[in-house]
N, C-alpha and C positions, 0 to 999 in steps of 0.2 A: 375460378381458378385460384389456387393457393400459392403464395410465394414461399419464401424461406425466412426463418428467423435464426440468426447466429449471435450467440453471446461471445463477445471478443474481449479478452483481457488486454488492456492498454498498457500494462506495465507501470513502472513508477513515474514515467514522464518522457524520457528521451526516446524518440521514435526509433532509434537504432536498436533499442532493446525489445522491439516487437518481434514476434515470430513471423516467419515467411507466410504461414497460413493466415495470420491476422491481417497482414498487408493485402493479401489477395482478397480476403473478405471485404475489406474497406474499398478496394478498387472497384469491385463489382456491385457495391451497395447502392440501392436507390434511396434508402432512408437510413439515417443514423440517429439513434437516441443516445445521448452521451451524458456522462456524469460530471460533477463539479470539478473533480481533480484530474480530468483528462487534459493533457497538454494540447494547446491549439495546433502544434505542429503535427500531431497525430491525425487531427481532423483533416488536415490538408491532403492526407492520403486517400480521402474519399471525395475526389473533385466533382463528381457528377451527382452526389447525393444531397437530398434535402436534410438539413441537420436541425435537431430539436434538443434543446437543453432540458434535462429532467433531473438535474443534480440535487443533492441534499447537503446542506451545511448546517451545523448546529445553530439553533436560535434564529434561523432565517426561513421565510416562506419557501415551500417546496412542493413539488408534484408528488401526490400520494403513490404508494406502491400499487394500489389497485388501478389507478389511472395509467401508470406505466404499462402494466399488463394489458389493459384494454387497447392501448395504442399499438403495442406489438402485434396483437391479434388483428386489429383493424387493418393495419398496413399490409400484413402478410396475406390477408384474405383478398386484398386488391391485386394480388399477384406480384407484389414487390419483394425485392431482396432487402430484408430488414436486418440491420446490425444494431445490437444493443452493446454499446461500448462502455465498459466498466473499468475504472482505474485499478491497477494492480492485477489481481486474478479474480475472476467472477465468483469463485467459491471460497475465498478467504475473507470473511466478514464483508462480503459484497452482495448478499442476498440473491446470489445467482441461482441457488436452488429453488427459491420461491418463484423466481421468474420462469424458470424451466417448467415447474409444475403448473403454473398458470397457463402457459402457452400449450402445453401438452393436454391439459384438461379441456382446451378448446378444439382438440382434435388435430393440432398442428405439430409437426416435428421441429426439433431444435438441435442445432449443432453448437457445441461448446468449444471455443478455442482458448486453451489455457494462456494465462499471462504470467509475467514475472512479478510475484508479489513484493510489495515494498517492505514486507516483514524481513525479507532476506536481501533484496536489492539495495535498500537504503544503507544498512550497515556494511555490506560488502563493497558498495561503491565508495563508501567513506574509509575503506581500508580496514574494516573490522570483520574478522572471520567469526561467524557465529559459533563455530566449534573449532577447538584447537587442542591438540593432545596435551594433557596435563593442566589445561586451563578450564576448558568447558567440554563436557562429555555429552551434552544434550541441549536442546533449545525448547523453550516454552513460549508459544505465541498466543497472546490473549488480547481481548478488547478491554479497555479500561472502564467501559461503561456497559452494564452495571458492574459493581465490584464484588458481587457475591461469589463469583467464580474464581478470581485470581487470588484473593486473600488467603484461602486455604493452601494454595500452591506455594505462595510466598513463605508461609509458616513451615510447610513440609520440606521446603528446599533449603533450610538453614544448613550450612556446611557442605552442601552438594556443589559439584562443579557444573554449574548450569549457566545458560544465558537466557534472560527474560526479554522478550520483545513485546512492548505494549503498543497496540494500535489505538489511535485516538487518546493517547495518554498524556500529551503535553499539558493540556489544560488541568489535568488532575495530578500533575507532577509532585506537588507537595504531599497530597494524600498518599500517593504511591510510595514516596520516600519514607514517610513516617511509618507506613505499614512494614517496610523492610526493617527499619530500625527497631520497631516495637517487637517484631518477631525474633530479633536477636542476630540479624546480619551485621557484619562488621561495618562500622561507619565509614571505612575507607573503600568500600565496594565501589567499583568503577561504574560510571554512567555516561551515556552519550545521547545527546539530543541531535537528531538529524533532520534538518529542515529542507523542503523542496528537493528531495533526492534526485539526482541525475539531471538536474536542470542548471541553467546558468545562475540561478539564485540559491544553489545549494550552500548550506551553512552547517557546520558541525561544532557542537559544544561538548567538551569532555569535562566531566565533573566527578565528584564522589557522591555517594548516596546522601551523606550528611549535608553537602553543599546544595543538593537539589531541593531540600526542604524550603530554602529561602531564595531560590533562584528566580529572578524577575526577568521576563522576556523584554528585550529591547524593542524599539519601535519597528525595526525591520523584520523581527521574528514574529510579531503578532499577526495572526491570521494565516500564517503559512502552514501548509500541510506538513506534518512532522511525525517521526517515529521515535519512541523512547526505548533505548536499549540499556539493560542493567546487567552487569557482569564484568568480570575482570578482563574479558576479551576486548573491552573498550579501550584498554591501555595499549593495545597493539595497533600496528599500522602496516601489516604485511602486504595486503593487496594494493594499497595506495603507493607504498614505496616502490613496488614492482612496476606499477603503471607509470609513475613519475620517471623511473629509470628508463623505461621504454621510450617515453616521449622525449627525454633528453637525448637519447642515442639516435632518434629519428628526426631530430630538428624540430620537435614540438608537434609533429603531425601524427595523429592517432591512426 
């Protein structure tokens, strides 16, 4: 008897940002295979499931993608409800497509539950609208590693009203900043570093692209998951200002 495999997007961290379908999948799960960046509070929504950590962090030992696929298939073939819990959205630099293909090649079906990607949730939660009329007409979302893809986009985007969101970009912040400057972007172009988005540890640093070249992480920022946003929308605070006003009017209760 075959069980079911569900790829669930865990969002940026805060359990309140999960979809209703994601919560239901976790509640009925027998097994949960979760990533490094999944907030522990999200795992609490799967009270009866066995939980297995299969996360990947740069420079650290990790479970191979092949092994993850085998585990998904093994547990599903035992008739169990298996949730593959992936931070953000499974299909935004999350290798969700690879895992779907692996499970389907074993003759099993897969349900995908979209998640709120940190590419958008991190800046929006920090009060940064990724698009704003007359400031940014589009968004470019890229992974900082490898760099053979984003460099040409940076060069082509000189003078354009765009926002660049770099996933896994904080460790390469100096290289990214120099690429923008070498391409001819204004040295005063805005930048935001958003650490641990939507959690109690969230921190936001606003800089210019020239300042980013030499920016050193402090002790509390090292090792935190982070999103790097480049563009003049980072000078704005529309969403956060509205949220803070709401909290003030309601006595601090969200």
